[in-house]
VOGU-3710 file (C-alpha; in Angstrom, 3 decimals, decimal comma):
1> xxxxxxxxxx> -108,662/40,755/-78,499  -105,932/41,276/-81,113  -105,479/44,818/-79,718  -104,761/43,440/-76,182  -100,968/43,346/-75,374  -99,194/40,114/-74,082  -97,744/40,254/-70,557  -93,987/40,872/-70,135  -92,085/38,122/-68,232  -88,680/39,018/-66,606
11> xxxxxxxxxx> -86,362/36,259/-65,572  -83,635/37,002/-63,015  -80,658/34,565/-62,780  -78,870/34,421/-59,311  -75,166/33,617/-59,779  -73,354/31,519/-57,061  -69,559/32,110/-57,123  -68,414/29,739/-54,226  -69,751/26,459/-55,354  -71,904/24,302/-52,966
21> xxxxxxxxxx> -69,975/25,385/-49,842  -68,772/28,702/-50,677  -65,329/29,924/-49,791  -65,421/29,073/-46,095  -63,169/25,924/-46,522  -60,183/28,012/-47,595  -60,295/29,854/-44,249  -60,465/26,565/-42,456  -57,554/25,177/-44,418  -55,466/28,251/-43,907
31> xxxxxxxxxx> -56,022/27,993/-40,092  -55,104/24,293/-40,187  -51,871/25,022/-42,110  -50,990/27,840/-39,657  -51,576/25,546/-36,698  -49,405/22,834/-38,149  -46,618/25,273/-38,937  -46,685/26,522/-35,338  -46,646/22,903/-34,110  -43,655/21,957/-36,057
41> xxxxxxxxxx> -41,929/25,117/-35,104  -42,559/24,340/-31,472  -41,239/20,676/-31,989  -38,082/22,135/-33,675  -37,383/24,514/-30,880  -37,794/21,737/-28,292  -35,459/19,506/-30,219  -32,761/22,162/-30,580  -32,827/23,292/-27,032  -30,316/21,789/-24,552
51> xxxxxxxxxx> -31,445/19,781/-21,594  -30,367/22,398/-19,137  -32,408/25,089/-20,874  -35,435/22,871/-20,857  -35,027/22,264/-17,158  -34,787/26,043/-16,676  -37,961/26,727/-18,657  -39,893/23,986/-16,754  -38,740/25,488/-13,504  -40,071/28,918/-14,619
61> xxxxxxxxxx> -43,497/27,510/-15,336  -43,600/25,934/-11,916  -43,819/29,374/-10,393  -47,165/29,921/-8,629  -49,334/32,282/-10,555  -49,923/34,572/-7,492  -46,120/34,921/-6,892  -45,432/35,536/-10,543  -47,921/38,344/-10,809  -47,587/39,971/-7,437
71> xxxxxxxxxx> -43,960/39,251/-6,665  -42,381/37,765/-3,557  -40,039/34,952/-2,734  -39,713/32,644/-5,630  -40,396/35,111/-8,375  -37,252/37,292/-8,188  -36,559/40,469/-9,960  -33,233/39,874/-11,758  -32,572/40,706/-15,322  -32,366/37,114/-16,255
81> xxxxxxxxxx> -35,017/35,585/-18,506  -36,006/33,126/-15,803  -36,857/35,064/-12,614  -34,449/34,489/-9,807  -31,793/33,191/-12,163  -28,656/34,783/-13,424  -24,984/34,643/-12,443  -25,279/36,752/-9,255  -24,174/34,310/-6,505  -25,177/36,698/-3,775
91> xxxxxxxxxx> -28,815/36,091/-4,259  -30,378/33,619/-1,860  -33,976/33,850/-2,936  -35,783/33,152/-6,188  -35,549/30,300/-8,528  -32,405/28,661/-9,854  -31,426/28,983/-13,474  -30,848/25,464/-14,196  -29,903/26,188/-17,740  -26,453/27,284/-16,646
101> xxxxxxxxxx> -25,700/24,465/-14,141  -22,237/22,945/-14,490  -21,807/19,418/-15,767  -21,605/16,712/-13,155  -17,945/15,553/-12,577  -17,351/11,870/-12,599  -14,845/10,283/-10,180  -13,322/6,896/-10,439  -12,091/4,679/-7,605  -8,729/3,377/-8,944
111> xxxxxxxxxx> -8,087/1,094/-5,954  -11,414/-0,530/-6,428  -10,747/-1,011/-10,101  -7,348/-2,415/-9,421  -8,771/-4,830/-6,788  -11,368/-6,027/-9,292  -8,680/-6,701/-11,947  -6,626/-8,639/-9,473  -9,696/-10,728/-8,439  -10,339/-11,536/-12,178
121> xxxxxxxxxx> -6,660/-12,463/-12,651  -6,773/-14,638/-9,563  -9,875/-16,482/-10,844  -8,039/-17,294/-14,113  -5,069/-18,702/-12,223  -7,381/-20,912/-10,160  -9,068/-22,125/-13,379  -5,606/-22,890/-14,830  -4,756/-24,893/-11,576  -7,990/-26,973/-11,819
131> xxxxxxxxxx> -7,337/-27,556/-15,539  -3,696/-28,726/-14,877  -4,928/-31,019/-12,149  -7,495/-32,598/-14,464  -4,798/-33,061/-17,109  -2,539/-34,745/-14,679  -5,240/-37,183/-13,655  -6,219/-37,877/-17,246  -2,717/-38,503/-18,479  -1,350/-41,940/-17,506
141> xxxxxxxxxx> 2,278/-40,695/-17,947  1,779/-37,615/-15,607  -0,542/-39,455/-13,179  2,334/-41,775/-11,943  4,298/-38,627/-11,087  1,368/-36,946/-9,333  3,137/-37,056/-5,835  6,039/-35,103/-7,275  3,811/-32,379/-8,841  2,616/-29,820/-6,354
151> xxxxxxxxxx> 0,356/-26,983/-7,243  -0,769/-24,135/-5,051  -1,789/-20,407/-5,193  0,648/-17,915/-3,576  0,810/-14,111/-3,324  2,997/-14,228/-6,477  0,613/-16,349/-8,608  0,145/-20,005/-9,414  3,198/-22,134/-8,214  4,002/-25,437/-9,800
161> xxxxxxxxxx> 6,714/-27,433/-7,990  8,399/-30,552/-9,246  10,158/-32,270/-6,405  12,590/-35,111/-6,061  11,775/-38,381/-4,372  14,245/-40,608/-2,721  14,278/-43,115/-5,584  13,021/-40,909/-8,319  15,227/-37,907/-8,872  14,463/-35,212/-11,567
171> xxxxxxxxxx> 18,112/-34,962/-12,624  21,144/-37,173/-12,897  23,297/-37,403/-9,805  24,887/-33,868/-9,174  24,131/-32,933/-12,774  21,934/-30,516/-14,675  20,858/-33,182/-17,135  17,100/-33,938/-16,997  15,799/-37,449/-16,580  13,559/-38,560/-19,505
181> xxxxxxxxxx> 10,381/-38,518/-17,346  11,224/-35,042/-16,062  11,351/-33,806/-19,675  7,932/-35,387/-20,329  6,500/-33,518/-17,276  7,989/-30,139/-18,333  6,827/-30,665/-21,905  3,232/-31,121/-20,820  3,315/-28,168/-18,514  4,901/-26,003/-21,208
191> xxxxxxxxxx> 1,826/-26,610/-23,421  -0,655/-25,628/-20,767  1,231/-22,468/-19,757  0,417/-20,807/-23,189  -3,352/-20,850/-22,132  -2,783/-17,704/-19,920  -1,007/-14,468/-20,844  0,894/-14,260/-17,589  4,626/-14,503/-17,625  6,782/-17,150/-15,943
201> xxxxxxxxxx> 9,419/-17,166/-13,236  11,461/-20,374/-12,767  13,825/-21,165/-9,811  16,001/-24,123/-9,060  16,715/-25,494/-5,573  19,112/-28,066/-3,988  19,511/-29,573/-0,564  22,158/-28,360/1,787  24,651/-31,216/1,133  27,824/-29,387/-0,081
211> xxxxxxxxxx> 30,193/-30,104/-2,947  33,794/-30,809/-2,075  35,585/-27,415/-2,426  32,190/-25,927/-3,319  32,960/-22,716/-1,662  35,880/-22,063/-4,013  34,598/-23,724/-7,220  31,404/-25,210/-8,633  28,791/-25,595/-6,003  25,114/-25,780/-5,283
221> xxxxxxxxxx> 24,502/-22,184/-6,433  25,926/-23,046/-9,888  24,123/-26,403/-9,952  20,695/-24,875/-9,096  21,088/-22,153/-11,681  21,991/-24,694/-14,387  19,096/-26,969/-13,507  16,590/-24,087/-13,698  18,066/-23,075/-17,071  17,835/-26,711/-18,166
231> xxxxxxxxxx> 14,118/-26,707/-17,171  13,593/-23,549/-19,036  14,807/-25,152/-22,285  12,473/-28,194/-21,756  9,496/-25,960/-21,221  10,201/-24,151/-24,511  10,856/-27,498/-26,192  7,343/-28,612/-24,995  5,649/-25,651/-26,795  5,837/-22,704/-24,310
241> xxxxxxxxxx> 6,396/-19,400/-25,921  9,954/-18,305/-25,049  8,905/-14,645/-24,535  6,807/-15,805/-21,527  9,888/-16,479/-19,501  10,781/-13,425/-17,364  13,216/-14,744/-14,694  15,385/-17,812/-14,205  16,987/-18,121/-10,785  19,189/-20,502/-8,923
251> xxxxxxxxxx> 18,619/-20,471/-5,135  20,738/-23,394/-3,974  19,614/-24,520/-0,493  18,667/-20,947/0,682  14,912/-21,644/0,513  14,045/-25,101/1,937  10,774/-26,832/1,166  8,351/-25,867/3,909  9,605/-27,425/7,306  11,690/-30,075/5,578
261> xxxxxxxxxx> 15,128/-30,752/7,022  17,987/-28,983/5,003  19,272/-32,381/3,765  15,867/-33,810/2,843  15,630/-34,915/-0,815  12,364/-32,986/-1,227  14,453/-29,795/-1,245  15,804/-30,622/-4,505  13,068/-29,180/-6,784  12,176/-26,842/-9,574
271> xxxxxxxxxx> 9,591/-24,111/-8,915  7,586/-22,585/-11,729  5,475/-19,563/-10,879  2,835/-18,242/-13,197  3,064/-14,685/-12,020  0,338/-12,320/-11,441  0,512/-8,742/-12,758  1,683/-7,163/-9,520  4,598/-9,543/-9,182  5,551/-9,186/-12,848
281> xxxxxxxxxx> 5,615/-5,326/-12,614  7,621/-5,520/-9,423  10,290/-7,691/-11,044  10,403/-5,552/-14,248  10,677/-2,280/-12,274  13,416/-3,807/-10,021  15,356/-4,966/-13,088  15,045/-1,593/-14,867  15,977/0,428/-11,732  12,578/2,204/-11,491
291> xxxxxxxxxx> 11,636/2,815/-7,928  8,132/2,319/-6,694  6,213/3,517/-3,608  6,349/0,053/-2,067  10,005/-0,241/-2,706  10,542/3,192/-1,110  8,681/2,148/2,039  10,786/-0,980/2,303  13,994/0,716/1,710  13,295/3,382/4,302
301> xxxxxxxxxx> 14,400/7,027/4,317  18,024/6,120/3,470  16,769/4,914/0,076  19,177/1,881/0,118  17,916/-1,600/-0,787  17,690/-4,153/1,991  18,683/-7,010/-0,282  21,462/-9,159/1,186  24,792/-9,000/-0,690  24,469/-12,856/-0,922
311> xxxxxxxxxx> 21,509/-12,635/-3,264  20,831/-15,742/-5,312  22,412/-16,159/-8,592  19,977/-15,060/-11,394  20,190/-15,672/-15,095  17,972/-13,993/-17,705  15,958/-16,005/-20,135  17,419/-13,958/-23,028  21,022/-14,822/-22,016  23,218/-17,146/-23,988
321> xxxxxxxxxx> 22,932/-20,891/-23,358  24,998/-22,136/-20,558  28,311/-23,657/-21,539  29,060/-27,367/-21,061  29,916/-28,219/-17,428  33,573/-28,561/-16,680  34,861/-31,619/-14,766  33,771/-31,398/-11,084  35,577/-32,145/-7,984  34,614/-35,259/-6,031
331> xxxx> 31,093/-35,003/-4,556  29,957/-35,532/-0,942  26,201/-35,319/-1,869  23,740/-36,654/-4,374
//
C-alpha cells in the first residue's frame, strides 16, 4: 500500500475579463452617444436654416418617389440642389425653389390712416363738447348764461360762440371792455381748453350798425378785432396756455349769425374754434406761404389766390398788446 502513488489533481481557473455583462454595454453606450450627437447636429442645422430654405427642402421631399426616380414633370433636371429650382426664369416645369423667393412687400393705405386719425380727433372734440356742456349745467354762474353759450361741431372743429342778448351784452357799449360776467365765462372756458392739444382760433363779430364816419376812422372792423383780442387775454387769464392761440381775427359784420338780420344783436358775438388738425395745417401753410394741393385746385391754373382784397383784419396772438382806444366819434349804434 505504501508503494501505491497518490492521484494527481489538476485545477484549471477560468478568468472572466468583462465582469458580469461583459463589454457589450460599451458598444451600446457608444451607439447612444452617436445617435444623440446626430440628433443635436440635426437640431442645430434646423435652427440655423432660414425659413425660405426650410420651405424649399420641404417642397423637395414632397416630390413623388416615382417622379424623383424616373424623371418627368415635377422632378426637373436643373443644376439646383432642389430639382426644378434655380434662377432660370424660362423654365415652366418642375418645382419652385422657395428658398430664394423675395420678401413680401407691405403697402400702407395713407388715406385710410389719415381718415382714422381724423375720426379719433373728432371723437375727442365731441367728448370735449359734452364735458363743457356738463360743466355749464353744473356751474351756477355759467348756467344762467347758458342761452348765450352755443356749442356745435363744424368742419373746422369744435365751435364755441358767446352771443349778445338784447339786455345782456358781452361788452360795454361800442367798446372792447368785457363785462364782468363775460370774463367769468371766458375764464372757465380757458381752463377747459387745456384738456385737448388742439390750437385755438378766435374771431370777433359785430352787427351791421355803422359808426359815424366809420369808413374813414375807427369802425366795426377795428372794434371786432379789439374785442377778439380782449377775449384772447381773458382766456389766457383764465388759465389757457398762450401758445395754443393760433389766430385772432376781427370780421365786423361780414359773417352774420345764421339767418339773423344784419342789425340783430345776436350778430355781436365772439367765436372760439378748437381747430382740428386739417384746419390748423391749412392756416399754418397759408401764413407761411407754402402752397398745398387743395390751395392749388382752388386757385386754378393762374395760381392766384381767390381771396377778396377786403379780407378781414387779422391780428396774431404773438403781436404786441393793442394800444388804448382813442376818443371815438359819435356813435349811431350800440
